[in-house]
C-alpha positions as CSV (number, residue, x, y, z in Angstrom):
1,M,41.2,31.6,85.6
2,N,38.4,29.7,87.4
3,Y,35.4,28.8,84.4
4,A,32.5,28.1,86.8
5,D,32.5,31.8,88.1
6,E,32.8,33.1,84.9
7,I,30.7,30.8,83.6
8,N,27.5,31.7,86.0
9,R,28.3,35.6,86.1
10,Y,27.5,34.5,82.0
11,Y,24.2,33.1,82.6
12,E,22.8,35.0,85.1
13,A,23.2,38.0,82.7
14,Y,22.1,35.9,80.2
15,N,18.8,35.2,82.2
16,S,18.2,38.9,84.0
17,I,17.5,40.2,80.2
18,L,14.0,38.2,81.6
19,K,14.2,41.7,83.7
20,K,14.9,44.4,81.7
21,P,11.4,47.5,81.7
22,E,10.1,46.2,78.0
23,S,11.0,49.8,76.9
24,Q,14.6,49.1,77.2
25,L,14.4,45.6,75.3
26,A,16.4,45.5,72.1
27,R,16.6,42.8,69.2
28,E,19.4,40.5,70.6
29,D,17.2,40.4,73.9
30,R,15.0,37.8,72.1
31,Y,16.9,34.2,73.0
32,P,16.3,34.6,76.1
33,F,12.5,35.2,75.9
34,A,12.5,32.9,73.0
35,E,13.5,29.5,75.4
36,M,11.0,31.0,78.4
37,I,8.4,30.7,75.3
38,I,10.0,26.9,74.6
39,R,10.4,25.7,77.4
40,E,6.6,26.6,78.1
41,V,5.7,24.6,75.2
42,F,8.1,21.9,75.8
43,S,7.0,20.9,79.2
44,A,3.4,19.5,78.1
45,K,3.7,16.2,78.2
46,S,2.2,15.4,74.5
47,N,2.8,13.2,71.8
48,T,-0.3,13.9,69.9
49,F,0.8,15.0,66.3
50,A,-0.4,18.6,66.4
51,H,1.3,19.2,69.9
52,I,5.0,17.8,67.9
53,Y,4.3,20.2,65.6
54,Q,3.9,23.3,67.2
55,K,7.1,22.3,69.0
56,V,8.8,22.1,65.5
57,V,7.5,25.6,64.3
58,L,8.7,27.0,67.4
59,L,11.9,26.0,67.3
60,N,12.3,26.7,63.9
61,A,10.6,30.0,64.1
62,L,12.8,31.6,67.2
63,Y,15.9,29.6,66.3
64,S,16.1,30.1,62.6
65,T,16.7,26.8,61.8
66,N,15.9,27.2,58.1
67,I,13.1,23.9,58.0
68,F,11.1,25.1,54.9
69,A,9.0,22.0,55.2
70,T,8.3,21.5,59.6
71,F,5.1,19.0,58.3
72,D,7.6,16.4,57.1
73,V,10.3,17.4,59.8
74,A,7.2,16.9,62.5
75,L,5.8,13.4,60.7
76,N,9.1,12.0,60.7
77,I,9.3,12.9,64.7
78,F,5.8,11.6,65.2
79,R,6.8,8.4,63.3
80,I,10.1,7.4,65.5
81,D,9.5,4.7,68.1
82,N,9.2,5.6,71.7
83,F,10.7,8.4,70.9
84,S,9.5,9.3,74.5
85,Y,11.3,6.9,76.5
86,R,14.3,7.2,74.3
87,V,14.8,11.1,74.9
88,A,14.0,10.4,78.8
89,N,17.4,7.4,78.2
90,G,19.2,9.8,76.7
91,D,19.3,7.9,73.5
92,L,21.6,9.6,71.4
93,S,21.1,8.1,68.1
94,L,18.0,9.9,68.5
95,V,19.9,13.3,67.0
96,D,20.5,11.2,64.1
97,D,16.5,10.0,63.6
98,I,15.5,13.6,63.5
99,R,18.3,14.9,61.6
100,K,17.9,12.6,58.4
101,N,14.5,13.9,56.5
102,Q,13.2,12.9,52.9
103,I,11.7,16.8,52.1
104,G,10.7,15.4,47.5
105,D,13.2,13.7,46.1
106,S,15.7,14.8,48.6
107,E,17.4,13.8,51.6
108,K,18.0,16.6,54.2
109,D,19.9,17.0,57.5
110,F,18.9,19.3,60.3
111,Y,21.3,18.6,63.2
112,S,21.6,21.5,65.1
113,F,17.5,21.6,64.7
114,A,18.3,17.7,66.2
115,T,20.1,18.5,68.9
116,K,17.9,21.8,70.3
117,Y,14.6,19.1,70.2
118,C,16.2,17.0,72.0
119,H,17.7,19.0,74.2
120,H,14.7,21.3,75.1
121,H,12.8,17.3,76.2
122,N,16.4,16.3,78.3
123,P,18.9,20.0,78.8
124,C,20.6,17.8,81.3
125,T,21.5,15.0,78.4
126,Y,21.4,16.9,75.4
127,P,23.8,19.3,74.7
128,I,22.7,21.9,71.8
129,Y,24.6,22.6,68.6
130,D,25.5,25.9,67.0
131,S,28.2,26.4,64.7
132,L,29.3,29.1,67.6
133,V,29.2,26.3,70.4
134,E,31.6,24.3,67.7
135,D,34.0,27.3,67.3
136,M,34.6,27.6,70.8
137,L,34.8,24.2,71.8
138,V,38.0,23.3,69.4
139,Y,39.3,27.1,70.2
140,Y,39.1,25.9,73.7
141,L,40.2,22.2,73.9
142,S,42.9,23.0,71.4
143,E,44.6,26.1,73.6
144,I,43.8,23.7,76.9
145,E,45.8,20.6,74.9
146,P,47.4,21.5,72.2
147,D,48.9,17.8,71.6
148,K,45.6,16.3,71.5
149,R,43.8,16.7,67.9
150,V,40.2,17.9,68.2
151,Y,38.5,17.0,65.1
152,R,35.7,19.4,63.6
153,S,35.0,17.9,61.3
154,K,33.8,15.1,63.1
155,M,31.5,17.8,65.5
156,K,28.3,16.7,63.6
157,E,28.8,13.5,65.1
158,Y,26.7,14.0,67.9
159,P,28.4,11.6,70.4
160,Y,31.8,13.2,69.3
161,F,30.4,16.3,69.8
162,K,28.6,15.6,73.3
163,S,32.2,13.9,74.0
164,N,34.3,16.7,74.1
165,M,31.6,19.3,75.4
166,D,31.9,16.6,79.2
167,H,36.0,16.6,78.2
168,L,35.9,20.2,77.9
169,A,33.4,20.1,81.0
170,S,36.0,17.6,82.4
171,L,39.3,20.1,81.7
172,W,37.4,23.1,83.5
173,N,36.3,21.2,86.9
174,L,33.1,21.9,86.4
175,G,29.9,20.6,88.1
176,N,26.8,17.9,86.8
177,E,24.8,21.1,87.0
178,F,26.9,23.5,84.1
179,L,25.5,20.5,82.2
180,Y,24.4,21.5,79.1
181,L,22.4,24.8,79.9
182,K,25.2,27.0,81.6
183,L,28.0,25.2,79.4
184,D,26.6,25.9,76.4
185,K,25.2,29.5,76.6
186,Y,28.4,30.3,78.2
187,L,30.2,28.8,74.2
188,W,27.6,30.6,72.3
189,Q,27.9,33.9,73.7
190,K,31.5,33.3,73.9
191,G,31.4,32.8,70.2
192,K,29.3,36.3,69.6
193,E,32.1,37.7,71.3
194,G,34.0,36.5,68.8
195,L,37.7,35.9,70.0
């Protein structure tokens, strides 16, 4: 199978939703519109707390990331040293700095949210972690290389997750234009379809 062609077909179908007549839109069409809104907000080059808070609230609402303390998460991001430099240069440790938050008396882990936040700042460097993407990544890698173990338990270690995304892209002979937006959308859609 030529995965590049299939991924492009899925990506074009995903984006074609934006061209549907409004009278034909359905609930399942919400994600391309959400991404369009997110792109607009994230494209503003502002490091003010208000703008960070806006991005956190927006991602949380549109992706249903279940962060009930968005203000606290925004404060955490605001206090990260050299955020703009680090995200622009693909510092993977930034995901861990964003994901771990002290909310009241407990520590919360917002891993998927952190990958989305970094991705929307630098989509060519940060793949989005999602449980559906993880499922399909593990499935395809296990199918292609059945003798090589893929550790599902390590997928929430961001460098491991990213290296597996890169490995799959390499096995499928995908160019850089597929990393990470197209590959992510493909795996997510395949995960929604089920095996």
